[in-house]
N, C-alpha and C positions, 0 to 999 in steps of 0.2 A: 216500840221498837219495830223497825221495818225489816221484813225478811227479804232476803235476796230471791229474786224470781228463779224458779227452777228451770234448768235448760230444757229446751224443747227436744224430746227424744227423736223427732223426725229430722232434725238438722244434724249434719255430720260435724263432729268435733275434731279439731286439729291439735295434735300433741306437739307443742312447740319445743318441748324438751327433746323429743326424738329428732326434730328437724335441725336442732343445733348440735346434734352429736357429731356431725361431720366436720365441724369447725371448732378449732381450739379456742378462739377468742370468744365465741358464743358460749361454749362450755364454761370458760373462766368467769363470764358474767353471771351465769346461773349459779356457780359455786359461791359467789359473793352475796347470796341471798337477795338477788335482784329478781323482780317479777319476770316471768317468761316473756310477757308482752314487751317489756322494756328491753330485755336482752335481745329479742328478735328485732325490734325496731332499731336499736343501736347498731346491730349487725348489718341491717339492710341499708340504713341511711347514713351511717358513719364509716363503718369498716369497709364495706364494699367500695364506695367511691374513693376512699383513701387508697385501697389496693389498686384500683384501676389507674388512679393518677400516678401512683408509684411505678406501675408497670410502664406507663407511657414515658415518664421521666427517665427511668433506667434505660429504656430502649433508645431514647434520644441521646442520652449520655454515651451509651455504647457506640451508637452511630457516629457521634462527634469524635470520639477517641479514635475509632478505626479510620475515619476520613482524615483526621489529623496525621495519623501514622502514614497513610498512603501519600498525603501531600508532602511529608518530610522525605519519603522515599523518592518521589518524583522530582523534588527540587535538588539542584546541584549547588555545592558550596562556591564554585567558581565557574567561569565561562567554559574552561577547557575540561572540567571534571565531568565524569560520567555519572548520571543519577544512579542511586543505589538500586532502584527498581530494575535497571537494565543490565546490571553487572552479571547476573546469572545467564543472560541471554547472549547469543552470538553477535559479535560486532562485525559488520560487513565492510566498514570503511577502510580504505587503504591508507597507510601512513603518509605517503606523499600527497594523496588527495586531501587528507585531513588538514594539512598545513595550508592548502590553497583554498579550500572550500569552507563553508560555515557548517562543519560537521557538528559542533556543539549545539547550534540552533536546531539542527535536525534531530539530535538526541532529545532536546527539550520537548519538541513537538511530539515525538514518538512516546516519551514518558508520560506526557500529559494525556495523550489519547488512551494509553493503557490504564492510567490512573482514573480517567473518567469512567471507563468501563467497569473497573473494580469498585469504584464508589457507587455506581448505580446498582451493581450486583449486591453489595453489602447492604445498601438501603432497602432493597427488596426483601432480602432474607431477614433482616432485623425487624422490619415492620410487619412482615408476615407472621413471625413468631410472636410478636407483641399482640397482634390481632387475635391469634389463637388463644393466648393466655387471658385476654380480656373476655373473650367469649366463654372461656371456662369459668371465669368469675361470675358471669351472669347465669350459670347453670346449664349451658349448652353441652350436649354430649358430643365430644370431639371425635370419638371413634368413627361414627358414621360419616362425619364431615371429612375426616382424613381419608376414609375409604372412597368417598365420592370424589374428592380431589384427585386421588390416585387414578380413578377410572377416567376422569376428565382429562388428566394429563396424558394417559395412554391414548385416548381418542384424539387429542390434539396432536400427539406425536405422529400418529398414523396419517391424520388428515393434513398436517402441515409439515410434511417431510422436507419440502423445498425450503421453507422458512428456516427450519432447524439447520439444514445444510448451509444456507447462506450465513446464518449467525456463527456457526462453528468455523466456516471458512474465513469469515471476517476477523474472528478472534485470533486464529492462527496467522493470518496475514499481518496483524498488528504485532504479534509476538515475534514473528520471524523477520519483520522489517522488510517485506518484499517491495513495498513502495510507500510513498507518502505524498502529502500535498505539495505540489510544485514539481514533481518528478515527471519526466517525459517517458512514457511507457508504451509498449506494444502489447495489447491484450487480444490480438487476433484481428477481429474486424474493426476494432476501435484503436486508433493510435493518436496520441496527443498528450496534453498536459493534464495531470490529475488536479481537479479543483476541490474535491471533497472526498473524504474516506469515512465510511460508516461500517457498522457491523453487518448490515444487509446490502447496502448499495454503495457503489463507487462511481463517481461522475468524472468523465474525461471529456475535455474539449479538444477536438481535432484541429488541423490546420485550416479548415474551411469555416471554423466557428461553430460547428455542430456540437451540441452537448449530448454526450452519450451517458445513459443510466444503465449500469452493468451490475447485475446481481453477483455477489461474491462467489456463490456456489457454482456459477456458470463459467468462471474464469479457470481455464485449464492450464494455461501457460502465461507467464509474465516476462516480458523483455524490458528491463529497466535501463534506460539510457542516461540516467542521472546519478547513478551510484558509483563512487570511486572515480575512475578515470575513463577517458575515451580515446579512440584511435582515429586519426585522420589519414585517409588513404587517397592519394591523387595519382592517377595514371595519365601521362601525357604522351601522345604519339609524336615521334620525331622523324618519321619517314626513314630515308636511307642516308641521313647525315651521320657524321662521325659521332658515335655514342659517347666516347670519352669526353669530347668537347662539350656535348650537351649536358652530360652529368656534372661537369665542373661548373657550368653556368647555372644549372638548377640548384646545385648545392650552395653556391654563393648567395643566390637569392633567398633560399630557405633560411640560411644562417642570419641574413640581414633581418628577416621578419622576426626570428626568435630573439634577436638582440635588441629589437626596438623597445623602448621603455613602455609603450602602451600594451604590448603583448608579451612582455618578458615573464610576468607572473602566470600567464595562461599555459605555458609549456611545462610539463613535468619532466620531460626528457628532450634534449636537442633534436631537431628534425634530421632525418637521414634520407639521402637519395640512395636507395638500395641497388639500383642498376636496371638493366633490361629485364622487364617482367614478361614480355610477350613479343613474339616475332610473327608477323603476318605478311600477306602479299603487299600490304600498304607500308610496310616497314616495321621498325621496332617501337616498343612502348616502354617508357621509363616510369618507374614507380617511386613516389616520394611518400614517406610516412612520418607521422609526428604524434607523440603521446601528449595529450592535453587534459585539462580538467573537463569534467562532463558538461558544465554550464557553458564553456567557451568553445565547444567543438565546432559548432556551425560558423561562428565568427572567425575562428582560426582557419577553417577550411576555405572560406571565401577569400580571406586575406592571402593565403598561400597561393591559391589559384591566380589571383590578380598579380602577385609578385612574380610568379613563375612565367606567366604569359608575357608580362612586360620585359622580363629578362631575355626571353627568346626574341622579342621584337627589337630590343635595344642592341643586342649583339648581332643582329642580322640572320640568326638561325631560322627564324620563321619564314623568310623568303626562300632560303635553301630547302626548308622542309616542303614548302609548296611546290618548288621546282622539281624536287625529287619524285613527287607523285605524278608528274606529267611526263610519261614515257612516250617519246615520239615514235610513230609507226610509219614504216616505209610503204610507198604505194606499190612497190614491186613485191610479189610473193616471195617468201624465202625459198632457198634451194630445197629444203626438206619437204616443203609443201608440194613443189612441182614433181619431185620424185615420187611422192605418195600418190599423186594424180595418175602417173604413168603405171604404177604398180597396182592400182585398184580399178580394174575395168568395170566393176559392178556399180561404181559411183559415177553418175553422169554429171559433169560440171557444165553449167550453162556458159555459152560463148556469146560474145557481142553479136547482136543481130537477132537473138532469140532462138537460134538453132542449137541443137545438142550434138 
């Protein structure tokens, strides 16, 4: 009969029973009269991987469910319906402008942008929690790790204040619908069409083709020229001709432009010639206004200028306006000037021949 070798007293012994006390599965295996080595091996090579795989699968399932819920909130049932994600937020579109513009398309783009941000945030949170749980399964002490992460977060917060400011400003910009892709905006030094909108950077291309990269945290004011409706204001000097006649001619020309089939849908309200806006030494100035959709403001303004100019030309008012500005001057000094010369001896008036 062979005797089992006695353990070397110089080598440390590990009590597997105590190491399994922290886990219910390992304790259950020990209670089933299984050898400690088999219980420990089964726990390490079977239970641990199964738990890690279960954590990853549950995290992916939660992420998929939350993403699906956000996608359902951002999708609208019809073209004119508002996505459920935008219903608690303020709607800036005007009713009249909504009928003329593609407001539902703007709503869809806005909802998709907000949904994309929410999906990215949810993915980061879910996978971060899953990573922490997996590290806990491998025996890492999470308390120092969480404390270190908090310290790193505070350090990054102080060192990257401008980045945090840009991200927060970009998020509120999306929530408040200040502007979107395709809008014509005035952001101070940069004025042009928005080409892309992000949480940190907004790109704007101006009229000269220059592409501006603007940090959202540096945007103090926003002038959006594409939301709702726009106003066309045209001032035309008429000199000293009859203002009532000029107003009648301009009103007829403006109504003709508004009634044209090509521009009929671009006017929200009929154009109006409000009357004499200003009176200067060169004569009167008549103002014409028109409320149009934001996208067609420039085209309507050019068309109205062309039509009003042609109307003045066809009716002959343009020639009378030019003639009224040419005031003939007599070669003989007026009587009040000669009287002033006699009453002001301190002023020497030069005479022909050079003598005073």
